[in-house]
C-alpha positions in Angstrom: 135.7 239.0 203.3 136.9 238.9 199.6 139.5 241.1 197.9 137.6 241.0 194.7 134.2 242.8 194.0 131.6 241.3 191.4 130.9 243.9 188.9 133.9 246.0 189.9 132.1 247.9 192.6 135.3 249.0 194.4 133.8 251.4 196.8 131.3 249.0 198.2 134.1 246.4 198.6 136.2 249.0 200.4 133.1 249.7 202.8 132.5 245.9 203.4 136.1 245.3 204.1 136.2 248.3 206.5 133.2 247.1 208.3 134.7 243.6 208.7 137.9 244.9 210.0 136.2 247.2 212.6 134.1 244.3 213.7 137.1 242.2 214.3 139.0 244.9 216.3 135.8 245.6 218.4 135.7 242.0 219.3 139.5 241.7 220.0 141.6 244.9 220.2 145.3 245.1 219.9 145.8 242.9 216.8 148.6 243.1 214.3 148.1 243.3 210.5 148.9 239.6 210.1 146.3 238.7 212.8 143.7 241.0 211.3 144.4 239.6 207.9 143.8 236.0 209.2 140.6 236.9 211.0 139.0 238.8 208.1 140.3 236.5 205.3 141.6 239.8 203.5 145.1 239.6 201.9 147.9 241.2 203.7 148.0 243.9 201.1 144.4 244.7 201.2 144.4 244.7 205.2 147.2 247.2 205.1 145.1 249.5 202.7 142.1 249.2 204.9 143.9 249.8 208.2 145.7 252.9 206.6 142.4 254.4 205.5 140.7 253.7 208.9 143.6 255.2 210.7 143.5 258.4 208.5 139.6 258.6 209.0 140.0 258.3 212.8 138.2 255.0 213.3 141.5 253.1 214.4 144.4 254.1 216.7 147.8 252.4 217.4 148.1 250.3 220.6 151.2 251.6 222.4 154.0 249.0 222.6 154.3 247.2 226.0 156.9 248.7 228.4 160.1 246.9 228.3 159.5 245.2 225.1 162.8 243.9 223.3 163.3 244.8 219.7 160.9 246.5 217.5 157.4 245.0 218.0 154.8 244.7 215.3 152.3 247.6 215.4 149.0 246.7 216.8 145.6 248.4 216.3 142.5 249.0 218.1 138.9 250.4 217.3 138.7 253.9 218.7 135.8 253.4 221.1 136.5 256.8 222.4 135.7 258.3 218.9 132.0 258.9 220.1 129.6 258.8 223.0 126.2 257.7 223.6 123.7 258.5 226.3 121.3 255.9 228.2 118.6 257.3 230.4 116.3 255.6 232.8 113.2 257.6 233.7 111.6 255.8 236.6 109.2 256.3 239.4 111.8 256.8 242.1 115.0 257.7 240.3 116.3 259.1 236.9 119.6 257.6 236.1 121.7 258.8 233.1 124.7 257.0 231.9 127.3 258.3 229.3 129.3 255.7 227.6 132.0 255.0 224.8 131.3 253.2 221.7 132.1 249.8 223.5 129.5 250.5 226.1 131.9 251.3 228.8 130.2 253.6 231.2 132.3 256.9 231.8 130.0 258.7 234.1 126.6 258.7 235.5 123.9 261.1 236.8 121.4 260.1 239.4 118.4 262.3 240.6 115.9 260.9 243.2 112.2 261.4 242.3 108.8 260.3 243.4 105.8 258.7 241.8 103.5 261.6 242.7 105.8 264.2 241.1 104.3 266.2 238.2 105.7 266.0 234.6 107.4 269.3 234.7 109.3 268.5 237.7 110.2 264.9 236.3 111.4 266.6 233.0 113.5 269.2 235.0 114.9 266.2 237.1 115.8 264.4 233.8 117.5 267.5 232.6 119.6 267.6 235.7 120.5 263.9 235.6 121.7 264.2 231.8 123.7 267.5 232.6 125.3 265.8 235.6 126.3 262.7 233.5 127.6 264.8 230.6 129.6 267.1 232.9 131.1 264.2 234.7 132.3 262.5 231.4 133.5 265.8 230.0 131.1 265.5 227.1 129.3 268.4 225.3 125.6 267.9 224.4 126.5 267.9 220.9 129.0 265.2 221.3 126.4 262.5 221.9 126.0 260.3 218.8 122.7 258.6 220.0 120.3 258.5 222.9 118.4 255.6 224.5 115.6 256.4 226.9 113.7 253.9 229.0 110.2 255.1 230.5 107.4 253.2 232.2 104.3 252.6 230.0 103.6 251.9 226.2 105.7 254.0 223.9 104.7 254.8 220.4 107.1 254.8 217.3 107.7 258.7 217.8 109.1 258.3 221.2 105.9 259.6 223.0 104.3 257.8 225.9 101.0 256.6 224.9 100.0 255.2 228.3 101.5 254.9 231.7 99.5 253.7 234.6 102.2 253.7 237.2 102.8 257.5 236.5 99.3 258.7 235.2 100.7 262.4 234.6 103.5 260.8 232.3 101.0 259.8 229.7 101.4 261.9 226.6 104.8 263.1 227.3 107.0 263.5 224.2 110.3 262.0 225.6 112.1 262.0 222.3 111.2 265.5 221.6 112.4 266.8 225.1 115.6 265.0 225.0 116.2 265.8 221.4 116.1 269.5 222.2 118.9 269.1 224.7 121.5 266.7 223.3 123.0 265.6 220.0 122.1 262.4 218.0 118.8 260.7 217.3 116.7 259.7 220.5 115.1 256.3 220.6 112.6 255.6 223.4 111.4 252.3 224.7 109.6 250.6 227.6 111.7 250.0 230.7 111.0 246.3 230.9 111.9 245.7 227.4 115.3 247.5 228.0 116.0 245.8 231.0 115.6 242.3 229.1 118.0 243.9 226.4 120.8 244.7 229.0 120.5 241.1 230.4 120.9 239.7 226.9 123.8 242.0 226.2 126.0 241.6 229.4 123.9 240.1 232.0 122.5 236.9 233.3 120.9 236.1 229.9 124.0 236.8 227.8 124.3 233.1 226.6 120.6 232.5 226.2 118.3 232.8 223.1 114.8 232.7 224.8 114.4 234.8 228.0 111.5 236.1 230.1 112.7 239.2 232.3 110.5 240.0 235.2 111.1 243.6 236.2 110.2 243.7 239.9 109.9 247.1 241.4 107.3 249.9 241.6 105.3 247.8 239.3 105.8 244.4 237.9 106.8 244.3 234.0 108.2 241.8 231.6 110.6 242.0 228.8 110.9 239.1 226.3 114.0 237.9 224.2 113.0 235.6 221.5 115.7 233.7 219.3 118.4 236.3 220.8 116.4 239.4 219.8 114.2 241.8 221.7 110.7 241.0 221.0 108.4 244.0 220.9 105.1 242.7 219.1 103.2 244.4 216.4 102.2 247.3 218.5 105.0 247.5 220.8 102.9 245.8 223.6 104.5 242.4 224.0 104.9 241.2 227.5 102.2 243.5 228.8 100.5 240.7 230.8 100.1 242.8 233.8 97.2 244.4 232.0 95.2 241.2 232.5 93.9 241.5 236.3 93.9 237.5 236.6 97.7 237.6 236.2 98.1 239.1 239.6 100.7 241.7 238.8 98.2 244.6 239.5 97.7 243.6 243.1 101.1 242.1 243.8 102.9 245.2 245.1 99.8 246.1 247.3 100.6 243.0 249.3 103.9 244.7 250.5 101.8 247.6 251.9 99.7 245.3 253.8 102.3 244.6 256.5 101.0 246.0 259.7 104.3 248.0 260.3 104.1 249.4 256.8 102.5 252.9 255.9 99.7 252.1 253.5 100.0 255.6 252.1 103.8 255.7 252.1 106.3 254.9 249.4 106.3 251.6 248.0 110.1 251.1 247.8 110.4 252.2 251.5 107.5 249.7 252.3 109.1 246.9 250.3 112.4 247.3 251.9 111.2 247.4 255.3 109.2 244.2 254.6 112.0 242.2 253.0 114.3 243.2 256.0 111.7 242.1 258.4 111.2 238.8 256.6 115.0 238.4 256.4 115.1 238.9 260.2 112.5 236.2 260.9 109.2 238.2 260.9 106.5 235.7 260.2 103.9 238.2 259.2 106.5 239.9 256.8 107.5 236.4 255.5 103.8 235.7 254.7 103.4 239.0 252.9 106.5 238.3 250.7 105.0 234.8 250.1 101.7 236.5 248.9 103.6 238.9 246.7 105.7 236.0 245.0 102.6 234.0 244.4 100.7 236.9 242.5 104.0 237.6 240.5 104.2 233.9 239.6 100.9 233.7 238.0 101.7 236.1 235.3 105.3 234.7 235.0 104.0 231.2 234.5 101.5 232.5 231.8 104.5 233.9 229.9 106.5 230.6 230.6 104.0 228.4 229.2 103.5 230.6 226.1 107.2 231.0 225.3 109.0 228.1 226.9 112.0 230.2 227.6 115.5 229.0 228.6 115.6 231.4 231.4 113.5 233.6 233.6 115.5 236.6 235.0 114.4 238.6 238.0 115.5 242.3 237.6 114.5 245.8 238.8 115.0 247.2 242.3 113.4 244.3 244.2 116.1 241.9 242.6 118.3 243.1 245.7 115.9 240.9 247.8 116.3 238.0 245.4 117.3 235.8 248.5 113.6 236.1 249.4 112.1 235.9 246.0 114.0 233.7 243.6 113.5 230.2 245.2 109.8 230.6 246.1 109.1 232.0 242.5 110.8 228.8 241.3 108.6 226.6 243.4 105.4 228.5 242.1 106.6 227.9 238.6 106.9 224.3 239.3 103.2 224.1 240.3 102.0 225.5 237.0 104.4 225.0 234.3 105.1 221.9 232.1 108.8 222.8 232.2 110.3 225.1 234.6 113.1 227.3 233.2 116.2 228.1 235.3 115.5 231.3 237.3 118.4 233.6 237.7 118.9 237.0 239.3 120.0 240.2 237.5 123.4 241.4 238.9 122.6 245.1 237.6 120.2 246.0 240.5 118.3 249.2 239.7 120.9 250.1 236.8 119.7 247.4 234.4 117.2 249.7 232.7 119.7 252.4 232.0 122.3 249.8 230.5 119.5 248.6 228.2 118.9 252.1 227.2 122.7 252.4 226.4 122.4 249.2 224.4 119.5 250.8 222.4 121.7 253.8 221.4 124.6 251.6 220.6 122.5 249.5 218.3 121.5 252.6 216.4 125.1 253.6 216.0 126.1 250.1 214.7 123.3 250.1 212.3 124.2 253.4 211.0 127.7 252.2 210.5 126.5 249.0 208.6 124.0 251.0 206.4 126.1 254.1 205.5 127.2 254.2 201.8 130.3 255.8 202.9 131.7 255.4 206.4 133.4 258.9 206.4 135.0 259.9 209.7 133.6 259.8 213.2 132.8 263.6 213.1 129.9 263.0 210.8 127.9 261.3 213.7 128.2 264.4 216.0 125.0 266.6 215.8 123.7 269.5 217.9 120.5 269.5 219.7 117.5 269.6 217.5 119.6 268.6 214.5 118.8 266.5 211.5 118.2 262.9 211.8 116.2 263.2 215.2 114.7 259.7 215.7 111.8 258.5 217.5 110.6 255.3 219.1 112.7 252.2 220.0 113.3 250.3 217.0 116.8 249.1 217.6 117.8 245.6 216.4 118.2 244.2 219.8 121.8 243.5 219.2 123.7 241.1 221.6 
């Protein structure tokens, strides 16, 4: 940064210097004035002024001196990640998971409610309310203390946070997710497709955090894809990027049905239960179960290969609930990609299990907060971000910047 502003716009200079200093401390907390000055390029005097102002406004706090320190140690400062809270929600076919986190993305508490694909929309929305209430209560946060909400759902989502089409949960089509959550918690609500947010989570803190071009395969109740291009979440013109499963030839529509074709599986039963039984049997050496898993992987590989050939990504990441059985999926998928692709990317497995989508929803909320900070004319204090339910600034669909 610079200590002088062209044209004498001192307020703009203070804002830019404050943002630069906050950015440094979010990356590396516990720095002295000298260290902050060196990292921001500000003079010592300017650094002192900015730190003093941010302390008064509540954005920074002192780091307590280490126990047993000799002499008078230099004061150290940190960004107050505890100044605000965000909420991330995954509204799935078999579970609803809500996570409350601080401004660094550290999860403070979660609420999980089991649901079923056949559940009606009223029951699913009621379960959503319970999961959110559990997460807020466990974190000790009031509904009006949430700065932003990220919500993930199956299907296509429009710019206002409404589900345009959901084939996995037909009764879910038309649900105003943003409106429902916005009447219950504070802060704007941003809604996005679950596969896209799973990819965002991997790019943020997961298997793809050092990669710029990634295909995320969400394997579970349905097969979906999220795309990271040049380090950013790719949505497409109509927010339908990655929906290759809509093409029957991709194999994704029928892939899950193979898991129900195992003789010991209940064809009318729950897919997750059938899949778990098939994977366990294949792991134990059951040849018929192993054949079912191979057929499943071959169909998933067709759509995955089409995406790989189109995007030439650095990585393919397997996420979703079925990633728990990656020991049976990852290597066969790699071999199938070898058959079809000019260059086979590295295949990695998510470490998030079935929490990846909710983590991506958290990142979506954090991106909104970061953007608000960057674009605000005056930072003010943290209190200006707290809004009650149904308050001003209620947002809609997922248009975060895909921050890393």
